[in-house]
BALOBA-1460 file (C-alpha; in Angstrom, 3 decimals):
// residues 390
<rec num="1" residu="m" x="17.451" y="-24.867" z="-7.264"/>
<rec num="2" residu="t" x="21.221" y="-24.090" z="-8.231"/>
<rec num="3" residu="m" x="23.641" y="-21.683" z="-6.119"/>
<rec num="4" residu="a" x="23.572" y="-19.022" z="-9.021"/>
<rec num="5" residu="e" x="19.648" y="-18.927" z="-8.382"/>
<rec num="6" residu="q" x="19.520" y="-19.164" z="-4.892"/>
<rec num="7" residu="k" x="21.980" y="-15.825" z="-4.863"/>
<rec num="8" residu="s" x="19.621" y="-14.207" z="-7.457"/>
<rec num="9" residu="r" x="16.552" y="-14.121" z="-5.535"/>
<rec num="10" residu="p" x="15.656" y="-11.058" z="-3.705"/>
<rec num="11" residu="r" x="15.724" y="-11.461" z="-0.133"/>
<rec num="12" residu="i" x="14.099" y="-10.200" z="2.350"/>
<rec num="13" residu="v" x="14.379" y="-10.568" z="6.062"/>
<rec num="14" residu="i" x="10.942" y="-10.154" z="8.520"/>
<rec num="15" residu="i" x="11.597" y="-9.218" z="12.244"/>
<rec num="16" residu="g" x="8.774" y="-10.523" z="14.314"/>
<rec num="17" residu="a" x="8.136" y="-14.402" z="13.655"/>
<rec num="18" residu="g" x="4.533" y="-14.238" z="14.957"/>
<rec num="19" residu="a" x="1.262" y="-13.836" z="13.328"/>
<rec num="20" residu="t" x="1.778" y="-11.152" z="11.054"/>
<rec num="21" residu="g" x="5.106" y="-12.112" z="10.046"/>
<rec num="22" residu="r" x="4.620" y="-15.231" z="9.114"/>
<rec num="23" residu="g" x="1.019" y="-15.543" z="8.637"/>
<rec num="24" residu="q" x="0.797" y="-12.309" z="6.166"/>
<rec num="25" residu="i" x="4.463" y="-11.036" z="5.125"/>
<rec num="26" residu="g" x="6.062" y="-14.648" z="5.404"/>
<rec num="27" residu="r" x="3.944" y="-16.026" z="3.380"/>
<rec num="28" residu="l" x="3.564" y="-13.868" z="0.652"/>
<rec num="29" residu="a" x="7.301" y="-13.462" z="0.201"/>
<rec num="30" residu="h" x="7.614" y="-17.364" z="0.122"/>
<rec num="31" residu="q" x="4.905" y="-17.687" z="-2.807"/>
<rec num="32" residu="a" x="7.012" y="-14.753" z="-4.457"/>
<rec num="33" residu="g" x="10.259" y="-16.485" z="-4.537"/>
<rec num="34" residu="f" x="12.193" y="-14.634" z="-1.878"/>
<rec num="35" residu="a" x="14.840" y="-15.685" z="0.404"/>
<rec num="36" residu="l" x="13.642" y="-15.301" z="3.472"/>
<rec num="37" residu="t" x="15.167" y="-14.790" z="7.189"/>
<rec num="38" residu="f" x="13.006" y="-14.327" z="10.127"/>
<rec num="39" residu="i" x="14.527" y="-12.450" z="12.765"/>
<rec num="40" residu="e" x="12.967" y="-13.022" z="16.390"/>
<rec num="41" residu="r" x="13.233" y="-12.752" z="19.923"/>
<rec num="42" residu="r" x="11.412" y="-16.016" z="21.727"/>
<rec num="43" residu="k" x="13.892" y="-18.202" z="21.664"/>
<rec num="44" residu="d" x="11.641" y="-20.767" z="22.224"/>
<rec num="45" residu="l" x="9.570" y="-20.189" z="19.298"/>
<rec num="46" residu="v" x="12.871" y="-19.423" z="17.174"/>
<rec num="47" residu="e" x="14.352" y="-23.425" z="18.387"/>
<rec num="48" residu="v" x="10.445" y="-24.978" z="17.591"/>
<rec num="49" residu="l" x="10.764" y="-23.305" z="13.681"/>
<rec num="50" residu="r" x="14.484" y="-24.461" z="13.054"/>
<rec num="51" residu="s" x="13.674" y="-27.928" z="14.307"/>
<rec num="52" residu="a" x="10.621" y="-28.053" z="12.132"/>
<rec num="53" residu="g" x="11.796" y="-26.288" z="8.902"/>
<rec num="54" residu="r" x="8.528" y="-25.404" z="7.555"/>
<rec num="55" residu="y" x="4.851" y="-24.063" z="8.445"/>
<rec num="56" residu="t" x="1.882" y="-24.153" z="7.588"/>
<rec num="57" residu="v" x="-1.272" y="-21.271" z="6.786"/>
<rec num="58" residu="g" x="-4.816" y="-21.768" z="6.804"/>
<rec num="59" residu="l" x="-6.451" y="-19.061" z="3.850"/>
<rec num="60" residu="a" x="-9.798" y="-18.651" z="4.905"/>
<rec num="61" residu="g" x="-12.522" y="-17.865" z="2.605"/>
<rec num="62" residu="q" x="-15.419" y="-20.008" z="1.692"/>
<rec num="63" residu="k" x="-13.177" y="-22.871" z="3.149"/>
<rec num="64" residu="i" x="-9.750" y="-23.188" z="4.239"/>
<rec num="65" residu="e" x="-7.321" y="-23.464" z="1.320"/>
<rec num="66" residu="e" x="-3.404" y="-24.189" z="3.167"/>
<rec num="67" residu="v" x="0.255" y="-23.279" z="2.375"/>
<rec num="68" residu="e" x="3.090" y="-24.801" z="3.155"/>
<rec num="69" residu="i" x="5.920" y="-22.359" z="3.779"/>
<rec num="70" residu="a" x="9.366" y="-23.846" z="4.099"/>
<rec num="71" residu="g" x="13.276" y="-23.045" z="3.523"/>
<rec num="72" residu="f" x="13.549" y="-20.269" z="5.158"/>
<rec num="73" residu="e" x="16.047" y="-19.127" z="7.668"/>
<rec num="74" residu="v" x="15.115" y="-18.145" z="11.766"/>
<rec num="75" residu="v" x="18.284" y="-16.379" z="13.776"/>
<rec num="76" residu="r" x="17.374" y="-15.383" z="17.474"/>
<rec num="77" residu="t" x="18.202" y="-11.271" z="17.817"/>
<rec num="78" residu="d" x="20.797" y="-11.715" z="20.035"/>
<rec num="79" residu="e" x="22.745" y="-13.688" z="17.595"/>
<rec num="80" residu="l" x="24.294" y="-10.715" z="16.160"/>
<rec num="81" residu="f" x="26.616" y="-12.428" z="13.498"/>
<rec num="82" residu="k" x="23.719" y="-14.043" z="12.058"/>
<rec num="83" residu="c" x="21.388" y="-11.070" z="12.088"/>
<rec num="84" residu="m" x="23.471" y="-7.899" z="10.919"/>
<rec num="85" residu="p" x="24.774" y="-10.152" z="7.789"/>
<rec num="86" residu="a" x="20.902" y="-10.559" z="6.830"/>
<rec num="87" residu="i" x="19.984" y="-7.364" z="7.518"/>
<rec num="88" residu="a" x="22.991" y="-5.821" z="5.252"/>
<rec num="89" residu="e" x="22.548" y="-8.115" z="2.136"/>
<rec num="90" residu="a" x="18.284" y="-7.735" z="2.387"/>
<rec num="91" residu="d" x="16.298" y="-5.940" z="-0.431"/>
<rec num="92" residu="i" x="13.169" y="-5.575" z="1.678"/>
<rec num="93" residu="i" x="13.299" y="-5.392" z="5.607"/>
<rec num="94" residu="a" x="9.630" y="-6.387" z="7.347"/>
<rec num="95" residu="t" x="8.836" y="-5.480" z="11.089"/>
<rec num="96" residu="a" x="5.980" y="-7.033" z="12.732"/>
<rec num="97" residu="v" x="6.458" y="-6.334" z="16.007"/>
<rec num="98" residu="l" x="3.732" y="-4.101" z="17.545"/>
<rec num="99" residu="p" x="3.786" y="-0.564" z="17.783"/>
<rec num="100" residu="t" x="5.543" y="-0.582" z="21.278"/>
<rec num="101" residu="n" x="8.411" y="-2.818" z="20.356"/>
<rec num="102" residu="l" x="9.521" y="-0.691" z="17.382"/>
<rec num="103" residu="e" x="12.274" y="1.122" z="19.928"/>
<rec num="104" residu="a" x="13.582" y="-1.887" z="20.566"/>
<rec num="105" residu="v" x="14.281" y="-3.202" z="17.144"/>
<rec num="106" residu="a" x="15.821" y="0.234" z="15.959"/>
<rec num="107" residu="p" x="19.452" y="-0.817" z="17.311"/>
<rec num="108" residu="l" x="19.459" y="-3.960" z="15.498"/>
<rec num="109" residu="l" x="18.797" y="-2.177" z="12.335"/>
<rec num="110" residu="a" x="21.365" y="0.181" z="13.058"/>
<rec num="111" residu="k" x="23.762" y="-2.022" z="13.245"/>
<rec num="112" residu="g" x="22.998" y="-3.758" z="10.562"/>
<rec num="113" residu="l" x="22.845" y="-0.907" z="8.466"/>
<rec num="114" residu="g" x="26.476" y="0.218" z="9.360"/>
<rec num="115" residu="l" x="27.756" y="-3.219" z="8.073"/>
<rec num="116" residu="k" x="25.818" y="-2.457" z="5.207"/>
<rec num="117" residu="r" x="27.722" y="0.677" z="4.377"/>
<rec num="118" residu="q" x="31.044" y="-1.027" z="5.211"/>
<rec num="119" residu="q" x="30.992" y="-3.924" z="3.124"/>
<rec num="120" residu="s" x="30.205" y="-0.980" z="0.223"/>
<rec num="121" residu="i" x="26.675" y="-2.958" z="-0.496"/>
<rec num="122" residu="d" x="24.854" y="0.415" z="-2.183"/>
<rec num="123" residu="r" x="21.863" y="-1.737" z="-3.531"/>
<rec num="124" residu="p" x="18.918" y="-0.080" z="-2.512"/>
<rec num="125" residu="l" x="17.096" y="-1.255" z="0.460"/>
<rec num="126" residu="n" x="13.208" y="-0.657" z="1.691"/>
<rec num="127" residu="v" x="12.499" y="-0.812" z="5.348"/>
<rec num="128" residu="i" x="8.866" y="-1.254" z="6.195"/>
<rec num="129" residu="a" x="7.399" y="-1.500" z="9.142"/>
<rec num="130" residu="c" x="4.115" y="-3.161" z="8.795"/>
<rec num="131" residu="e" x="2.918" y="-2.032" z="12.028"/>
<rec num="132" residu="n" x="-1.119" y="-1.008" z="12.798"/>
<rec num="133" residu="m" x="-0.282" y="2.600" z="13.361"/>
<rec num="134" residu="e" x="0.044" y="5.780" z="11.252"/>
<rec num="135" residu="r" x="3.807" y="7.084" z="10.146"/>
<rec num="136" residu="s" x="4.886" y="3.318" z="10.959"/>
<rec num="137" residu="s" x="8.073" y="3.477" z="8.784"/>
<rec num="138" residu="s" x="8.926" y="7.332" z="9.094"/>
<rec num="139" residu="t" x="8.911" y="6.268" z="13.317"/>
<rec num="140" residu="l" x="11.419" y="3.728" z="12.825"/>
<rec num="141" residu="r" x="13.422" y="5.896" z="10.766"/>
<rec num="142" residu="d" x="13.888" y="8.406" z="12.973"/>
<rec num="143" residu="m" x="14.581" y="5.621" z="15.796"/>
<rec num="144" residu="v" x="17.065" y="4.403" z="13.209"/>
<rec num="145" residu="l" x="19.044" y="7.741" z="13.122"/>
<rec num="146" residu="r" x="19.193" y="8.285" z="16.828"/>
<rec num="147" residu="h" x="21.159" y="4.568" z="16.802"/>
<rec num="148" residu="t" x="23.085" y="5.824" z="13.890"/>
<rec num="149" residu="p" x="26.309" y="8.215" z="13.510"/>
<rec num="150" residu="k" x="25.506" y="11.894" z="12.388"/>
<rec num="151" residu="f" x="27.944" y="11.293" z="9.866"/>
<rec num="152" residu="d" x="26.273" y="8.410" z="8.257"/>
<rec num="153" residu="w" x="22.495" y="9.940" z="8.378"/>
<rec num="154" residu="g" x="23.019" y="11.003" z="4.519"/>
<rec num="155" residu="w" x="24.180" y="7.492" z="3.505"/>
<rec num="156" residu="v" x="21.068" y="5.960" z="5.064"/>
<rec num="157" residu="d" x="18.940" y="8.886" z="3.415"/>
<rec num="158" residu="a" x="20.667" y="8.300" z="-0.075"/>
<rec num="159" residu="h" x="20.568" y="4.397" z="0.222"/>
<rec num="160" residu="v" x="17.671" y="3.187" z="2.796"/>
<rec num="161" residu="g" x="13.716" y="3.480" z="2.174"/>
<rec num="162" residu="f" x="11.334" y="3.689" z="5.062"/>
<rec num="163" residu="p" x="7.855" y="4.030" z="2.996"/>
<rec num="164" residu="d" x="5.044" y="4.122" z="5.700"/>
<rec num="165" residu="s" x="2.667" y="0.874" z="5.044"/>
<rec num="166" residu="m" x="-0.454" y="-0.054" z="5.639"/>
<rec num="167" residu="v" x="-1.505" y="-4.137" z="6.449"/>
<rec num="168" residu="a" x="-4.471" y="-5.520" z="6.562"/>
<rec num="169" residu="c" x="-4.982" y="-9.174" z="7.230"/>
<rec num="170" residu="l" x="-6.709" y="-10.720" z="9.830"/>
<rec num="171" residu="v" x="-4.139" y="-13.554" z="11.897"/>
<rec num="172" residu="p" x="-5.667" y="-15.190" z="15.247"/>
<rec num="173" residu="w" x="-2.804" y="-15.684" z="17.573"/>
<rec num="174" residu="p" x="-2.209" y="-19.162" z="16.694"/>
<rec num="175" residu="k" x="-2.284" y="-22.132" z="19.425"/>
<rec num="176" residu="d" x="0.050" y="-24.140" z="16.991"/>
<rec num="177" residu="p" x="3.133" y="-22.293" z="16.582"/>
<rec num="178" residu="l" x="3.308" y="-23.794" z="13.401"/>
<rec num="179" residu="y" x="-0.089" y="-23.726" z="11.917"/>
<rec num="180" residu="l" x="-1.533" y="-20.253" z="11.171"/>
<rec num="181" residu="l" x="-4.900" y="-19.247" z="10.031"/>
<rec num="182" residu="a" x="-5.737" y="-16.256" z="8.503"/>
<rec num="183" residu="e" x="-7.945" y="-14.175" z="5.905"/>
<rec num="184" residu="a" x="-7.794" y="-15.095" z="2.682"/>
<rec num="185" residu="v" x="-8.488" y="-11.486" z="1.511"/>
<rec num="186" residu="q" x="-5.149" y="-8.930" z="2.422"/>
<rec num="187" residu="e" x="-4.058" y="-5.477" z="2.060"/>
<rec num="188" residu="w" x="-0.330" y="-4.538" z="2.325"/>
<rec num="189" residu="s" x="0.395" y="-1.318" z="0.582"/>
<rec num="190" residu="v" x="3.500" y="1.409" z="1.271"/>
<rec num="191" residu="d" x="3.943" y="4.890" z="0.192"/>
<rec num="192" residu="a" x="5.260" y="5.346" z="-3.795"/>
<rec num="193" residu="h" x="6.634" y="8.079" z="-3.269"/>
<rec num="194" residu="v" x="9.156" y="6.973" z="-0.698"/>
<rec num="195" residu="v" x="10.509" y="3.428" z="-1.930"/>
<rec num="196" residu="k" x="13.666" y="3.153" z="-3.165"/>
<rec num="197" residu="p" x="13.359" y="2.009" z="-6.693"/>
<rec num="198" residu="p" x="14.200" y="-0.935" z="-7.974"/>
<rec num="199" residu="l" x="11.483" y="-2.696" z="-5.585"/>
<rec num="200" residu="p" x="11.259" y="-6.162" z="-6.518"/>
<rec num="201" residu="e" x="8.344" y="-7.361" z="-7.199"/>
<rec num="202" residu="l" x="6.373" y="-8.493" z="-4.532"/>
<rec num="203" residu="p" x="2.439" y="-9.896" z="-5.713"/>
<rec num="204" residu="g" x="0.311" y="-8.525" z="-2.895"/>
<rec num="205" residu="l" x="2.288" y="-5.543" z="-2.093"/>
<rec num="206" residu="t" x="0.828" y="-2.336" z="-3.402"/>
<rec num="207" residu="l" x="2.594" y="1.182" z="-4.296"/>
<rec num="208" residu="s" x="0.398" y="3.235" z="-3.357"/>
<rec num="209" residu="a" x="-0.005" y="7.252" z="-4.687"/>
<rec num="210" residu="n" x="-2.476" y="8.201" z="-1.908"/>
<rec num="211" residu="q" x="-0.985" y="6.319" z="1.307"/>
<rec num="212" residu="e" x="-2.882" y="8.542" z="3.551"/>
<rec num="213" residu="a" x="-6.094" y="7.647" z="1.980"/>
<rec num="214" residu="a" x="-5.132" y="3.757" z="1.773"/>
<rec num="215" residu="l" x="-4.424" y="3.560" z="5.587"/>
<rec num="216" residu="e" x="-7.375" y="5.799" z="6.975"/>
<rec num="217" residu="r" x="-9.737" y="3.463" z="4.520"/>
<rec num="218" residu="k" x="-8.315" y="0.667" z="6.395"/>
<rec num="219" residu="l" x="-8.608" y="2.981" z="9.839"/>
<rec num="220" residu="f" x="-11.917" y="4.176" z="9.713"/>
<rec num="221" residu="i" x="-13.622" y="0.773" z="8.404"/>
<rec num="222" residu="k" x="-11.671" y="-2.461" z="9.239"/>
<rec num="223" residu="n" x="-10.651" y="-1.313" z="12.770"/>
<rec num="224" residu="t" x="-14.042" y="0.535" z="13.442"/>
<rec num="225" residu="g" x="-15.593" y="-2.517" z="12.673"/>
<rec num="226" residu="h" x="-12.893" y="-4.711" z="14.258"/>
<rec num="227" residu="f" x="-13.039" y="-2.882" z="17.695"/>
<rec num="228" residu="a" x="-16.917" y="-2.136" z="17.383"/>
<rec num="229" residu="i" x="-18.012" y="-6.007" z="16.926"/>
<rec num="230" residu="g" x="-15.035" y="-6.936" z="19.877"/>
<rec num="231" residu="i" x="-16.716" y="-3.750" z="22.423"/>
<rec num="232" residu="l" x="-20.422" y="-4.755" z="22.071"/>
<rec num="233" residu="g" x="-19.668" y="-8.730" z="21.857"/>
<rec num="234" residu="h" x="-17.681" y="-8.194" z="25.263"/>
<rec num="235" residu="l" x="-20.446" y="-6.393" z="26.789"/>
<rec num="236" residu="k" x="-22.995" y="-9.427" z="25.571"/>
<rec num="237" residu="g" x="-20.308" y="-12.366" z="26.712"/>
<rec num="238" residu="y" x="-19.087" y="-13.331" z="23.928"/>
<rec num="239" residu="a" x="-15.884" y="-14.640" z="23.603"/>
<rec num="240" residu="l" x="-14.856" y="-14.877" z="20.031"/>
<rec num="241" residu="m" x="-15.324" y="-12.490" z="17.024"/>
<rec num="242" residu="h" x="-17.169" y="-14.548" z="14.435"/>
<rec num="243" residu="e" x="-19.965" y="-15.261" z="17.544"/>
<rec num="244" residu="a" x="-20.325" y="-11.552" z="18.025"/>
<rec num="245" residu="a" x="-20.431" y="-10.622" z="14.187"/>
<rec num="246" residu="r" x="-23.105" y="-13.450" z="13.738"/>
<rec num="247" residu="d" x="-25.191" y="-11.608" z="16.426"/>
<rec num="248" residu="s" x="-28.123" y="-9.041" z="14.787"/>
<rec num="249" residu="e" x="-28.033" y="-7.009" z="17.374"/>
<rec num="250" residu="i" x="-24.590" y="-6.049" z="17.308"/>
<rec num="251" residu="l" x="-24.114" y="-6.281" z="13.730"/>
<rec num="252" residu="a" x="-26.398" y="-3.488" z="12.981"/>
<rec num="253" residu="l" x="-24.272" y="-1.014" z="15.351"/>
<rec num="254" residu="a" x="-21.277" y="-2.105" z="14.419"/>
<rec num="255" residu="g" x="-22.663" y="-2.334" z="10.638"/>
<rec num="256" residu="a" x="-24.296" y="1.618" z="11.156"/>
<rec num="257" residu="a" x="-20.661" y="2.838" z="12.717"/>
<rec num="258" residu="t" x="-18.879" y="1.700" z="9.593"/>
<rec num="259" residu="k" x="-21.183" y="3.066" z="7.331"/>
<rec num="260" residu="e" x="-20.694" y="6.065" z="9.112"/>
<rec num="261" residu="s" x="-16.940" y="5.614" z="9.270"/>
<rec num="262" residu="a" x="-16.958" y="5.054" z="5.455"/>
<rec num="263" residu="a" x="-19.123" y="8.073" z="4.370"/>
<rec num="264" residu="a" x="-16.356" y="10.124" z="6.396"/>
<rec num="265" residu="v" x="-13.058" y="8.467" z="4.815"/>
<rec num="266" residu="a" x="-14.405" y="8.461" z="1.399"/>
<rec num="267" residu="g" x="-15.283" y="12.153" z="1.665"/>
<rec num="268" residu="k" x="-12.334" y="13.276" z="3.278"/>
<rec num="269" residu="h" x="-10.213" y="11.495" z="0.598"/>
<rec num="270" residu="g" x="-12.355" y="11.507" z="-2.512"/>
<rec num="271" residu="l" x="-12.932" y="8.251" z="-2.754"/>
<rec num="272" residu="d" x="-15.787" y="6.374" z="-4.928"/>
<rec num="273" residu="p" x="-18.389" y="6.225" z="-2.325"/>
<rec num="274" residu="l" x="-19.827" y="2.482" z="-4.651"/>
<rec num="275" residu="e" x="-16.454" y="0.954" z="-4.097"/>
<rec num="276" residu="t" x="-15.965" y="1.962" z="-0.038"/>
<rec num="277" residu="e" x="-19.245" y="0.511" z="0.199"/>
<rec num="278" residu="e" x="-18.225" y="-2.249" z="-1.395"/>
<rec num="279" residu="y" x="-14.722" y="-2.448" z="0.359"/>
<rec num="280" residu="r" x="-16.972" y="-1.859" z="4.179"/>
<rec num="281" residu="r" x="-19.616" y="-5.007" z="2.838"/>
<rec num="282" residu="t" x="-16.815" y="-7.322" z="1.887"/>
<rec num="283" residu="f" x="-15.362" y="-6.305" z="5.481"/>
<rec num="284" residu="m" x="-17.984" y="-7.052" z="7.649"/>
<rec num="285" residu="e" x="-19.110" y="-10.176" z="5.975"/>
<rec num="286" residu="q" x="-16.207" y="-11.540" z="6.576"/>
<rec num="287" residu="m" x="-16.036" y="-10.857" z="10.154"/>
<rec num="288" residu="r" x="-18.797" y="-13.675" z="10.171"/>
<rec num="289" residu="s" x="-16.338" y="-16.190" z="9.012"/>
<rec num="290" residu="l" x="-16.437" y="-19.633" z="11.179"/>
<rec num="291" residu="f" x="-12.890" y="-20.139" z="10.336"/>
<rec num="292" residu="l" x="-11.255" y="-17.192" z="11.667"/>
<rec num="293" residu="p" x="-11.859" y="-17.814" z="15.541"/>
<rec num="294" residu="d" x="-10.515" y="-14.609" z="16.879"/>
<rec num="295" residu="e" x="-10.881" y="-14.026" z="20.496"/>
<rec num="296" residu="i" x="-12.252" y="-10.886" z="21.580"/>
<rec num="297" residu="g" x="-10.253" y="-10.685" z="24.551"/>
<rec num="298" residu="r" x="-7.448" y="-9.963" z="21.896"/>
<rec num="299" residu="v" x="-9.605" y="-7.066" z="19.745"/>
<rec num="300" residu="i" x="-10.557" y="-5.185" z="22.956"/>
<rec num="301" residu="r" x="-7.030" y="-4.889" z="24.419"/>
<rec num="302" residu="e" x="-5.121" y="-1.341" z="24.894"/>
<rec num="303" residu="l" x="-8.075" y="-0.033" z="25.279"/>
<rec num="304" residu="g" x="-7.022" y="3.938" z="26.156"/>
<rec num="305" residu="r" x="-5.456" y="3.780" z="23.135"/>
<rec num="306" residu="k" x="-7.611" y="2.836" z="20.538"/>
<rec num="307" residu="l" x="-10.019" y="5.050" z="21.942"/>
<rec num="308" residu="a" x="-7.735" y="8.385" z="21.288"/>
<rec num="309" residu="r" x="-8.835" y="11.052" z="19.149"/>
<rec num="310" residu="e" x="-6.693" y="10.010" z="15.958"/>
<rec num="311" residu="e" x="-7.691" y="6.369" z="16.780"/>
<rec num="312" residu="r" x="-10.691" y="3.714" z="14.987"/>
<rec num="313" residu="l" x="-13.644" y="5.317" z="16.450"/>
<rec num="314" residu="v" x="-13.060" y="9.090" z="17.477"/>
<rec num="315" residu="g" x="-11.406" y="9.614" z="14.768"/>
<rec num="316" residu="p" x="-14.080" y="9.334" z="11.804"/>
<rec num="317" residu="a" x="-16.492" y="10.695" z="14.575"/>
<rec num="318" residu="l" x="-14.879" y="13.912" z="14.300"/>
<rec num="319" residu="v" x="-14.740" y="13.846" z="10.846"/>
<rec num="320" residu="c" x="-18.076" y="13.389" z="9.941"/>
<rec num="321" residu="l" x="-19.139" y="16.366" z="12.657"/>
<rec num="322" residu="d" x="-16.582" y="18.302" z="10.165"/>
<rec num="323" residu="q" x="-18.938" y="17.006" z="7.245"/>
<rec num="324" residu="g" x="-21.787" y="17.822" z="8.891"/>
<rec num="325" residu="r" x="-23.152" y="14.982" z="9.778"/>
<rec num="326" residu="e" x="-23.705" y="13.500" z="13.541"/>
<rec num="327" residu="p" x="-21.946" y="10.098" z="14.358"/>
<rec num="328" residu="r" x="-24.921" y="8.974" z="16.618"/>
<rec num="329" residu="a" x="-23.749" y="5.090" z="15.933"/>
<rec num="330" residu="l" x="-20.462" y="5.707" z="16.308"/>
<rec num="331" residu="a" x="-20.922" y="8.029" z="19.514"/>
<rec num="332" residu="q" x="-23.072" y="4.800" z="21.019"/>
<rec num="333" residu="v" x="-19.976" y="2.708" z="20.431"/>
<rec num="334" residu="i" x="-17.524" y="5.160" z="21.946"/>
<rec num="335" residu="a" x="-20.207" y="5.574" z="25.159"/>
<rec num="336" residu="r" x="-20.462" y="1.680" z="25.356"/>
<rec num="337" residu="a" x="-16.639" y="1.212" z="25.063"/>
<rec num="338" residu="f" x="-16.485" y="3.307" z="28.487"/>
<rec num="339" residu="q" x="-18.581" y="0.467" z="29.875"/>
<rec num="340" residu="v" x="-15.812" y="-2.270" z="29.261"/>
<rec num="341" residu="k" x="-14.510" y="-4.170" z="32.572"/>
<rec num="342" residu="n" x="-11.405" y="-6.462" z="31.532"/>
<rec num="343" residu="p" x="-9.190" y="-7.310" z="33.944"/>
<rec num="344" residu="e" x="-6.334" y="-8.685" z="32.012"/>
<rec num="345" residu="d" x="-5.462" y="-5.153" z="30.089"/>
<rec num="346" residu="p" x="-3.724" y="-2.764" z="31.998"/>
<rec num="347" residu="q" x="-5.259" y="0.475" z="30.362"/>
<rec num="348" residu="t" x="-8.608" y="-0.696" z="31.020"/>
<rec num="349" residu="l" x="-7.935" y="-1.084" z="34.463"/>
<rec num="350" residu="g" x="-6.730" y="2.465" z="34.536"/>
<rec num="351" residu="l" x="-9.879" y="4.086" z="32.297"/>
<rec num="352" residu="r" x="-12.169" y="2.312" z="34.997"/>
<rec num="353" residu="a" x="-9.986" y="3.728" z="37.731"/>
<rec num="354" residu="d" x="-9.918" y="7.217" z="36.154"/>
<rec num="355" residu="l" x="-14.142" y="7.318" z="36.026"/>
<rec num="356" residu="a" x="-14.275" y="6.426" z="39.495"/>
<rec num="357" residu="a" x="-12.510" y="8.774" z="40.541"/>
<rec num="358" residu="f" x="-13.059" y="11.623" z="37.805"/>
<rec num="359" residu="g" x="-16.681" y="10.742" z="36.236"/>
<rec num="360" residu="l" x="-17.751" y="9.815" z="32.723"/>
<rec num="361" residu="e" x="-17.617" y="13.225" z="31.573"/>
<rec num="362" residu="q" x="-13.873" y="14.588" z="32.331"/>
<rec num="363" residu="t" x="-12.322" y="10.226" z="31.762"/>
<rec num="364" residu="v" x="-14.371" y="11.473" z="28.091"/>
<rec num="365" residu="g" x="-12.315" y="14.431" z="27.655"/>
<rec num="366" residu="a" x="-8.915" y="13.202" z="29.137"/>
<rec num="367" residu="v" x="-8.909" y="9.410" z="27.106"/>
<rec num="368" residu="c" x="-10.513" y="10.882" z="23.371"/>
<rec num="369" residu="g" x="-8.850" y="14.333" z="23.633"/>
<rec num="370" residu="i" x="-12.108" y="15.987" z="23.322"/>
<rec num="371" residu="p" x="-12.727" y="18.961" z="25.481"/>
<rec num="372" residu="a" x="-15.844" y="19.429" z="27.747"/>
<rec num="373" residu="g" x="-19.013" y="20.893" z="25.554"/>
<rec num="374" residu="h" x="-17.537" y="19.421" z="22.346"/>
<rec num="375" residu="p" x="-20.234" y="18.075" z="20.177"/>
<rec num="376" residu="l" x="-19.007" y="14.606" z="20.079"/>
<rec num="377" residu="a" x="-18.745" y="14.980" z="23.741"/>
<rec num="378" residu="r" x="-22.158" y="15.799" z="24.144"/>
<rec num="379" residu="l" x="-22.995" y="12.617" z="21.800"/>
<rec num="380" residu="i" x="-21.144" y="10.266" z="23.542"/>
<rec num="381" residu="l" x="-22.518" y="11.561" z="27.007"/>
<rec num="382" residu="a" x="-25.912" y="11.469" z="25.909"/>
<rec num="383" residu="m" x="-25.754" y="7.904" z="24.628"/>
<rec num="384" residu="s" x="-24.240" y="6.383" z="27.603"/>
<rec num="385" residu="g" x="-27.235" y="5.227" z="29.008"/>
<rec num="386" residu="g" x="-28.309" y="2.533" z="25.988"/>
<rec num="387" residu="g" x="-28.112" y="-0.595" z="25.251"/>
<rec num="388" residu="v" x="-26.133" y="-1.851" z="22.340"/>
<rec num="389" residu="g" x="-28.495" y="-1.163" z="20.024"/>
<rec num="390" residu="v" x="-29.029" y="1.772" z="17.275"/>
């Protein structure tokens, strides 16, 4: 590649060189010909990636298809003299750091955007927070502005888009940092109404006219099913997700729960019921893949957050009730979640302490954000004495 060709390539900076950052976003950007820079806080991972100069992603479908990623740059978050120019010159910045770490990213982004303005780099930049949360990029924008002088806020809004994003691609945490497994089927969309054009073409990234529907379809089907299988698998003693997904009893209840949540999201957003069911069915089949040995302990961590009112179980259950349907399977999975004993998760330990101190009814109300006597609360309590079957 000539120097002119190198300079003409669109540039993407990915903050977070973990499983999603490299296994999904980095792979797509590399395959699309982007100049690729990772910014990572873990010094040991930075050194491994710098030394090797490449890593491999195994795409798991009916078989494993391997893709080698090379020719990237990787810098540490404390190397500001490298981070700031990379951010200033980027066409796309993506974060993949988990929601709890977004606040730590904001000061670094603010510094890089400040340099972009100082150097009069006026071409549009889109910052995409690829986190498993609602309003991901909008939240990051608010954080960045808190670290930006007020007189620069107008410039940021004129030149930098923060389109909310939805990502869906299972990438288990790798045992070998240079070899990642990932789903062959992946989703990545951003809110088309917020993007600052022109956005460089990146196959695999979709501009969505209804990002709320795209996000809730993923949350109410993939996140719901994933979490349900993890909860039920944990209670039956499984260690890996694909093992639990092959248990007929677990598959029956998780399947029933995702059918309820799929109907909820289709009804709420006017989605085609047949297409929504095919989306659900494809996901449930993918969960049985032997090539993605995802650990159940990872899936069920942050138990309290995932049982919250707007989250993957309670959220669709409430929509079902609003639509006049009783979410019996979802309520049963929620009830089973309150039986989880995971000593490695601080949120689960806190939930167990609340159950011991206040009982199930009060704890359900506090964690799920539903008042005592609410139809869903009554249904969860009614389901709390059964097994894992429907």
